[in-house]
N, C-alpha and C positions, 0 to 999 in steps of 0.2 A: 727453478730447478730443484728437483727433489733431493732428499738426503740419501747418502749411501746407506746400505744395510748396517754398517758399523756405526755410522752417525745416528741412525734411527734407534739402535740399541742403546747408545749413550743417552739420547734424548729421553727414552723411556725410563732409564735408570735415574736420571736427574729429576724428571717429573715425579717419579715415585718417591724420591728422597724429599722433595719439596712438600708433597702431600703428607708424608709421614711426619715431617717437621711440624706442620700445622696441627696435625692430630695430637702430637705430643704437647704442643703449646696449649691447645684447647683443653686437653685433659688436665693439665696443670692449672690453667685458669679456673676451671670448674672445681678442682680440688681445693684451691684457696677459697673460692666462693663458698664451698660447702662447710668451711670452718665457721661461717657466720652464725648459724644457730647455736653452736656451742659457746661462742663468744657472748652471745646474748644471754644464754642460760646462766653463764658463770659471771656475768657483768664484767667481762674482761675487755674494757674499752681500749686500753693501750694495745692489747693484742689486735683489736679491730683496726687500729690505726696502722700497725705494722703490716697487717694483711693488705690494707688498701695500697700502701706504697709498693709492697712486693708484687702485687698483681699488675700495677701500672708498669713496672719495670720489666715485666715478663716478655712483652712483645718485642722490645728492642733486643733483649738477650737472644731470643730465638731467631730473629732476623740475622743478627750478627753471626751466630754460630752456624746457621744454615748457609749463609754466604761463604763463610770460611770453608765449610765442607765441600760445597759445590765448586769453589775456586780450586781447591786441591784436586777434586775429581776431574775437572775440565782442563786444568793447566793452561796451555797456550790457547785453547779454544774457548776460554771463559767469556770472551766478548765477540764470539762468532754469532752474528745476528741470524743467519739462516738456521743454525743449530738451535738458538733460543726460540725461533719461530716454531720449530718442531717440538721443543719442550713445552711451549705454551699449548699447542694442539693436544699433546698427550696429557698434559695436566687437566685441561678442560674435559677430556674424555673420562679421566679417573674420578673426577669430582661430580660428574653430571647428576648422579642419583643421591648425593649426600645432602643432608640438611644444611641450610644456610650456606649454600655454595658460594655466594658472593663474598662471604668472609674469607674463604680460601683464595678467591681471586684477588682480593685486596692484599692478602699476605704474599701471593705470588708477585704482584706489582711492586711490593716493597723490596723484594729480592732483585728484580730486574732494574729498578731505579737505582739501587745501590751499585749494581754492576756497571751500569751504563751512564749514570749521572744524567738521566733523561731530562731534557728540557721540553716542557709542554707534554705532548703525548706521542708515543711510538706504537701505533696499533698493531704493527706486525709482530711485536715481541711482548706486548702487555695488553691486558684487558682494558677496554675503554670505559671510563666511569660513566659516560653518558649512556652506555648500553646496559649498564648493570642496574637492575631493579630488585632489591632484596625482598620487596613486598609483592612481587608479581606471583601469580598462581598460588596465593595463599588464601584459603577460604575457611576450612574447618578449624574450630577452636578446640583441639583435643587436650589443651592444658587447663580448660575451665571446668569448674564444678558448678552445676546449676542447683540452686536451692529453691524449690517452688513454695509459694505461700499457700499453706493448706488451711488457713484461717487464723493462725496465730503468729504474728510477727516475732513475738518473744521466743517462741519455740524455734522458729526459723533461725534467729540470731544466736540462740544457744547452740544450735547445730554448727553454725559457722565458727563460733569461737572454740567449741570443743574439737573441731577438726584441725585446729592449730596445734601441732604436736610440739610440746615443750616440757622439759623436765622441771622447770620452775613451777611451784604451786601458784594458784590464783590467790590474790590477796583478798578479794571479795567478789567472787564470780557473779553472784546475783546482781550486785550493783553495777558491775561492768556491763552485763547484758542489758540492764535497764537503761544505762547511759546510751548505748548504741540504739536501743529501741526508741528512745525519746527523739533522737536525731532523725532516724528513718521515718518515724511517724510525722515529724515536722515536715520533712521533705514530701511525704505522701500528701499531707494536707495542702501543701502549696500547689500540687497538681490536681487535686480534687478527685482523683480516681485511685483505687487501691493498688498496692504493690502486687504484682503477679509472681515475680521471682527475683532472686538476687544471684548474679553470676560472679564468681570469684576466681581469680588466677590462683592456680593450685599452690605453687611455691610462694612462701612469704618473701617480702623484700626487706633487706636489712641495710641500714645506713647509720653508722656510728652507734649511738646508744639506744636506737629504737628499731622495732620490727613493725612492718606495715603489711596489713592484709588489704589487697587491692582488687577492686571489682566494680560492678555497677548495679544499680537498682533499676528494675524495669517494671513499668506499669502499662496500662492500656493507652498506647500512643505516646508514651514518654519514657525517657531514661535519665538517670543522673549518676554521677560517679559516686563511689563509696570507698573510702579509705579509712580503715580502723587502725589507729596507732596504739601499739602496745609498749608499755614501759615495764622493765624488770627492776626490782629493788630488793634490798635485804629482807623486806617483809613480804615479798611475793610480787606476782605479775598483775597488772591492771590495764584497763583501757584508759589511755591518757587523753585521747582526742578522737573525734570523728569528723571526717571531711565529706561533705556532700555538695560542695560548691566548686564549679569549674576553676575559678581563679585560685582557690586554695590548693587544689590538686596541681595546677600549673606551677605554682611556687615550689611545691614539693619536688617536681620533676624539672627544676630550673637548671639553666646553664651556669648558675653560680654555686651549685652545691656539689658535694662529693658524690662519687659514683655509687650506685646501689650494688649490693651483693645479693643476687638472686639467681639461683641455678635453673636455667631454662634450657630444655632440650632443643627447642627451636626458637631462637631469639626473634626471628622475623615475625612469627605468628603472634607472639606476645606484643611486639611493637605495633603491629597492625591494630590490635585491640586497644592499646593505649592511644594510638593516633585517632581512633574513633572517639575516645573519651575526651581528647584534647586536640581538636581539629586544627587549631591555630599554631600548635607546637611543631616546628620543623622536624622532619624525620631524622635529620642529622643530629639534632640535640637529644632526641630520644635514644638513639643508638649510643651516644656518648654517655648519657647519664646511666645507662644500663651497663657501663663499664667497657663497651666496645668502642674505644676512642678512635682507633684507626678506621673502623667502618664509618664512624661519625664523620671523619675527615673526608672519606670517599663520597659520602652522601652530600656533604657541604659543597664539595667540588662539583658534583653532579647538579645540585640545585642552582649553583651560581651559573654554570655554563649553559644549562638549559634556559635559564632566565635571559642570558645574554643573546640567545638566538632570536628573541622577540623584543628585547628592550629597545627603547627609542632614545634613552638618555645617555649621558657620558659620565665617566668617573670624574669626581670633583673633590677638592679639598674638603674635609669634614668640617661642619660648623664648630665654632669654639675657638679658643685662643691657640695660637701657634705653639706646638710643642717644642721644647728645647732638645729632646732626645729622639723623638719619633716624628716622622711625617705620617699623617693620618688622612686617608681619603676614603670615599664611599661612592656608591652608586645610589642616587636618591631613590630609585625604585626597588632597591634590594636591601634587606634589613641587616646589613653587616658593615663593619669598617675594616680597612686594611691598614696595618701599622708596619712601617719600615724604619729601621734604625738609621739615624743620620750618620754621615761619614765622620763628622766632627761635632763635639759638644762644647758649649760655652764654658768658660773658666769656672763658673759657680757650680757646675756639675762635675764633681770630683770622682768620675767613673770612666771606664772604658767600655768598648763594645761587649767584651766577654762578660763584664759585670751584668749587663742588661740580659744577655742570653741566660746567664745563671739564675737571675731573678725569675724569669719566665719559666724556666725548668723547675724551679722550686715551687712556684704557685701551682704548676701542673700536678705535682705530687702531694701538695699540702691540702689539709681540710679547708675548703673555701668558705664554709659556714654561711653560704648564701650572700656573701659580701664581696667576693672576688670573681671577676668574669673569667670564664674558661677560654683561654686564648689558644687557638689551634695553629701550629707551626706548619707553614707550607714552603716548599722549595721549588725553584725552577719553573715558575708559572709563565705561560706565554699568552699574551693578549694582543689583539690588533691595536696598533698605535692610535688609530682614529677614535678609539673609545675613551681617550684621555683628553680633557679640555686643556687649553693652552696654559693657564696658570699652574695647573697640577703638573703637567708635563715638564714645564720649566723647573719647578721645585724638585721633582724626582731626578732630573738629569743634572742638576747642580748640587743637590744636597745628599743624594743617596747613590752616587755613582759606584760605590763598592757593592751595591745590591741590585742595581738596575742598569741595563744596557739595551741598545737598539740592535735589532737584527732584521734588516730590510724594513718591511712595513709593520713589523711586530716589536713589542716591548717585552723583554725578558726580565722577570723579577726573580732574582736568585734566592731571596729569603724574605719572608714576611710573616706576620701573625694576622689571623682573621678572627674577629670577635663579633658578637651581637652588637648592633648599634643601639646606643642609648642617648638620651638628651643630657648634655653636660649640665651639672647641677647649677652652675652660675647662670647659664642661659635659661634654664627652667624657672628659676626664681624671678627672673625679670618679667616673664610672661604669665606666671601662674596666678590663680586667684589667691586671696589671702588665706583661705582655708587650706588650699593645696600647698601653698608656700610653708605654712606652719607644719603641716604633715611632713614635708620634705626635710625641714630643719630637724624635726624629731627623728626622722629616719636617718639623717646624716649622723646625728649623735649616737644613735643605736649602732650604726655601721662601725663607727670608731670603737665602740665597746665590743661588738661581736668579733671584730678583728683582733682586739687585745685578748679576748677569751681564747682565741686559737693561736696565741703567741705571735701575733703580727702587729707591728707598728708601721703604719702607712708611710711615715717619714714626711711626706709633703701633703699636708691636710688642706691645701687650697681647694675651693669648691670646684674648680675646673677639672680636677682629677677624679671627681666622682660623677656618676651618671644616674639618671632616673629611668627605670624600666616602664613598660606599659602597665605593669601592676603597681606602679608608683613606689617601688622599692629603690633605695639608694645603694649603689654598688661602686666599689673602688676599682679603677682600671689603669692606673698609672704606677708601674711597678719599679721604676728605676731607683727610687730611694727607699723602697720597702726593706724592712729588716725584722729580726726577731725581737720581741720585747725583752727577752733574756740577754740580748746583746747590748742593750742600752743601759745608760746610767741616768736615772730621772732625778733632777735636782730642782730645788727652789732657787729663784733668782737671789743672788747675794745682795745684802743691803749695802748701799753706798756708804763709804767711810768718810766722805767729804763732799762738799758742794762741787769741788772740782771734778770728782768722779761722776757726779750726777750730770754734769754739763757736757761730758765728753761725747762726741759723735760715735766713736768706736767703742766696742766692748772693752771695759776696763778690767775685767776679771778673766781668769783662765778658763777656756772651754776646750775640752778634749773632743776627739772625733765622735765619740759615742755618747756625749752629753746631750740631754734633752731637757728643755725647760717648759713644761706643759702650760704654765700660766701665761706664756706668750702666744699660745695658739690663737686666742680670740682676736689678737691684733691684726691677723691676716685674712680674716674670713669675710669681711665686708657686709655683715648683716646690718639691716636697719635696726633702729632702737627696739621695735617690737619683736623682731625675730631674734635679736640678741638676747632679750629678756626670756623668750621662750626657750632658747637653747640653754641659758644659764640655769633656769629653773629645773629643767629636766635632766640636764647632763653636765651641770657645773663641775661635778667631781672629776671629770676627765681633764679638767684644767689644773689639777693638783698633782704634784709629784707624789704625794702620799698614796693616792689611788693607784697610780701606775706601779709604784714600788710594791704595793700589796699584790697586784696581779703578777708582777715579776716573781715575787717570792712563792706564790702558789704554783706557778709553772716550775720553779726550781724544785718544788716538792712533788712534782709529777702529778699534780691534780688534773683531772680531765674535766673541762668545762662543757656544759651542754649549750649549744646554740641550735635551737630547734627551728624547723621550717614551718612552724605554725605559731600563732600568737593567741592569747586568751581573748583579745577583743574581736577576733574574727572566727575563731574555732572554739567551741565549747570544751573546756579542759576539765577533766575529772580530778581536780586538785584536792578535793576533799576526801578522796578515797584513802 
């Protein structure tokens, strides 16, 4: 049944208000993003951190304010599904010719799901994620600049570097050009045919203390990524590193890093270009790392449910030790895990459900520094019950009844987190070659350091709480005991005052809730003798209270640490400049 003329007029007004709200959100998102060049020029890294949090919080603010405005306008008709069906149709008409229209549809869905508490999908009032493809009908790359090779790579690269507009002076422009030229020539030599051109995305990418010029090298029958990393210092700007290897670029655009600030007119077109550079990187992760976290969630939902249409396996409990706080399950053929908060925690976990939610919200906004997995929060998901194997189904229905319930032949998950799947470090070490195991132990120690540099103390350093990625990086993913370094008191173990104290089973000295004794960490890690020696040699200082107190004090003095997405042993760094 069609809407009355009065209802149609109301639908048009509400659709226009929703479209306008997204436009205001997007304009403010881009305005914050456009602060990044000035932050880089002025070395204002604390300002960069504030911008990152402000931009993340922006989406929720606009959804909440738009819902409030529409609820006031609609009054008693705010949950009239026929009216919302008309609003949806009018909204679709208004955005049809706009760039990145799927972003607007995702915003609209956020509104309807807030109004209706939608379980699963309601196609009559919302846009169905399976039908949304933000990369469809995108072809021309009008955001690229092509630099042809006219016979001199050095002149070509000079042109690329001079096109980067920055008020900061170059520290040694000729040496920076030569550094990039050396790497491009090395890449050219590997392919045995000359570079014909280099294509660069026009706006620079900014992430914390670095600017990145992103593009690709093209030769006769070959292509390679090209990322030029720029560092600004008190003495001027220089090229800090050059990436021409797929794996290094993949780490840069990782699900474990903070979002880029890059002002793109059409995000989908840039993402299509990046996807061609990194074909194994899910579209959902690329949207997310570009700062479009909600679109990243929509894409992850679409990837998952499209996969389920042809999958032949079932959801199962994830490999690894049983979690005390979370039930974790996975679909073996799909590269993510689902994490649900248990209804009850054992006595040794001195936390409640809200504490866990707060920790995940904190990580969402914090600098993940390449060592914390980006967990996406999902609500009211509907799955066919048959997709869950019996042991998992029993675990969910007995341990997570606050979040999971049955609805006929379906299972409704009211709340969960979805993350990229990794191999738990304890399992990895059992199966890894000796060289890979040593590398993982070194990575584990570096992960502890990198987290500390961003003011994070993991709390529970057991190996089972860390995972190994396909690029063999070690990542922390268990957040229930995570806290700030600056909230901890790092102490040495007191010396026993008597033999009686020494022999007691229980702790004989006072321990406050925020006391941490780093020298005890090694007792819980389960390394064999060789791996223990490797860890102590490379990272022994993280077992000392003195090291942690030093990090604590530097954070108190507002020092900004650099945790970079590249390393000297993999990427040639121009540290001598």
